[in-house]
C-alpha positions in Angstrom: -0.1 -0.1 0.1 3.0 2.4 0.7 4.4 1.7 -2.4 1.5 3.4 -4.2 2.3 6.8 -2.4 5.9 6.6 -3.3 5.8 8.5 -6.8 3.7 11.1 -5.2 6.2 11.9 -2.6 8.9 11.7 -4.9 6.8 14.5 -7.1 6.6 16.7 -4.0 9.9 16.2 -3.2 11.4 17.1 -6.7 9.1 20.1 -6.7 10.7 21.7 -3.8 14.3 20.4 -4.8 14.1 21.8 -8.0 13.2 25.4 -6.6 16.0 24.9 -4.3 18.5 24.1 -7.1 17.1 27.0 -9.1 17.9 29.2 -6.2 21.4 27.7 -5.9 21.8 28.7 -9.8 20.2 32.1 -9.1 22.5 33.0 -6.1 25.5 31.3 -7.4 25.5 33.7 -10.3 24.3 36.6 -8.3 28.0 37.6 -7.2 29.4 37.3 -10.3 26.9 39.6 -12.2 26.8 41.9 -9.5 30.6 42.2 -9.6 30.4 42.4 -13.5 27.6 45.2 -13.0 30.0 47.1 -10.6 32.8 47.2 -13.1 30.9 47.9 -15.9 29.7 51.2 -14.4 32.9 52.4 -14.9 33.0 54.6 -12.0 35.7 53.5 -9.3 34.4 55.4 -6.4 30.8 54.8 -7.0 29.9 52.0 -9.0 29.2 49.7 -6.4 26.1 52.0 -5.4 25.2 52.4 -9.0 25.1 48.4 -9.2 23.2 48.2 -6.0 20.7 50.7 -7.3 19.8 48.4 -10.2 19.8 45.5 -7.9 17.1 47.6 -5.7 15.0 48.0 -9.2 15.5 44.4 -9.6 13.9 43.5 -6.3 11.2 45.6 -6.9 10.3 44.4 -10.2 11.0 40.6 -8.6 10.0 41.0 -5.1 6.9 43.4 -5.6 5.2 43.5 -8.8 5.5 39.6 -9.3 3.7 38.7 -5.9 1.2 41.4 -6.5 0.4 39.8 -9.9 0.2 36.2 -8.3 -2.0 37.4 -5.2 -4.2 39.2 -7.5 -4.6 36.4 -10.3 -5.2 33.7 -7.2 -7.8 36.2 -5.9 -5.9 36.2 -2.4 -7.3 38.1 0.8 -5.5 41.3 1.0 -5.3 40.8 5.2 -1.7 40.5 6.2 -0.9 39.6 10.0 1.4 42.1 11.8 3.6 39.0 12.8 4.1 37.9 9.5 4.8 41.2 8.1 7.3 41.8 10.8 9.1 38.8 9.9 8.9 39.3 6.2 10.1 42.7 6.2 13.1 42.0 8.6 14.0 38.8 6.1 14.1 41.7 3.3 16.0 43.8 5.4 18.8 41.5 6.3 18.6 40.0 2.5 19.2 43.6 1.2 21.9 44.1 4.0 23.8 41.0 2.9 23.6 41.8 -0.6 25.1 45.6 0.2 27.8 43.8 2.2 28.5 41.7 -0.9 28.8 45.1 -2.8 31.2 46.5 0.0 33.2 43.2 -0.2 33.8 43.5 -3.8 34.8 47.5 -3.4 37.4 46.5 -0.9 38.8 44.4 -3.9 37.2 41.0 -2.7 37.0 38.9 -6.0 33.3 37.0 -6.6 34.8 33.6 -6.7 36.3 34.1 -2.8 33.5 36.5 -1.2 30.5 34.4 -2.6 32.3 31.3 -1.0 32.6 32.5 2.1 29.1 33.9 1.9 27.7 30.5 0.7 29.6 28.1 3.0 28.7 30.4 6.2 25.1 31.2 5.7 24.2 28.0 6.3 26.2 27.8 9.6 24.3 31.1 10.6 21.0 29.6 9.6 21.4 26.6 11.6 22.5 28.2 14.6 19.7 30.7 14.5 17.1 28.1 13.5 18.2 26.0 16.4 17.7 29.1 18.9 14.6 30.1 17.5 13.2 26.4 17.5 14.9 24.2 19.9 15.5 20.4 19.2 13.4 18.0 21.3 15.7 17.1 24.1 18.1 20.0 23.6 21.3 20.3 21.9 22.6 17.1 23.2 19.9 15.3 21.3 21.2 16.8 17.9 23.0 13.7 16.1 26.9 14.2 15.3 26.3 14.4 11.4 24.5 17.8 11.9 27.7 19.2 13.6 30.0 17.6 11.1 27.7 18.9 8.4 28.6 22.7 9.9 32.1 21.8 10.5 32.2 20.6 6.4 30.4 23.7 5.3 33.1 25.8 6.9 35.9 23.7 5.8 34.6 23.9 2.2 34.4 27.5 2.2 37.7 27.8 3.8 39.1 25.2 1.1 37.4 26.9 -1.7 38.4 30.4 -0.6 42.8 29.4 -0.1 42.7 27.4 -3.3 40.7 29.0 -5.7 42.7 28.8 -9.1 43.9 32.0 -10.2 42.4 34.1 -13.2 44.2 33.5 -16.8 46.5 36.8 -17.2 45.1 39.0 -20.0 46.1 38.5 -23.2 48.6 41.3 -24.7 47.2 43.6 -27.3 48.8 42.7 -30.7 51.7 44.9 -31.6 50.5 48.0 -33.9 52.9 47.4 -36.9 51.9 43.5 -37.1 48.3 44.5 -37.4 48.6 47.3 -39.8 50.8 44.6 -41.9 48.1 42.1 -41.8 45.6 44.6 -43.0 47.8 45.5 -45.8 48.6 41.9 -46.7 44.7 41.0 -46.9 44.1 44.1 -48.6 46.6 42.9 -51.5 
């Protein structure tokens, strides 16, 4: 009897798991694209603030207009409990503060590979510690299995290893000498 429900459980698992993987890809690209935007602003002093301004615009489009459209099409009730609004606003503030701190790290000469490795190794640790504080495990900390602590240690170690042993970027190609370029052009026209 249990086997008949297995495909439904797998489908439910895959549904949230696919969204989780989509988040991994989105946030994995975030630092690279954000740094590229900062550099492309061509403003050494203010490029990071200009880039963050467009991050804010993207947040408005994604986090305000899209949910409004979803709520409207689902004909949702427009009641918002105070606790739900407060926690959600706090989540937005810490998320935006984190995004801003990523830009400040880039502005202080941190590279996307290093900064984002530290962020993505450290964030699950912070999440686990705060979640256990807000929702203590049954039986206290002593009831937490050793694999959980090992996972935290592995996340920290992984972030450290990726940061310390990230391969250096390729050296930029030297521009072709001007004389050689003009010789090639004249040879092509003949």
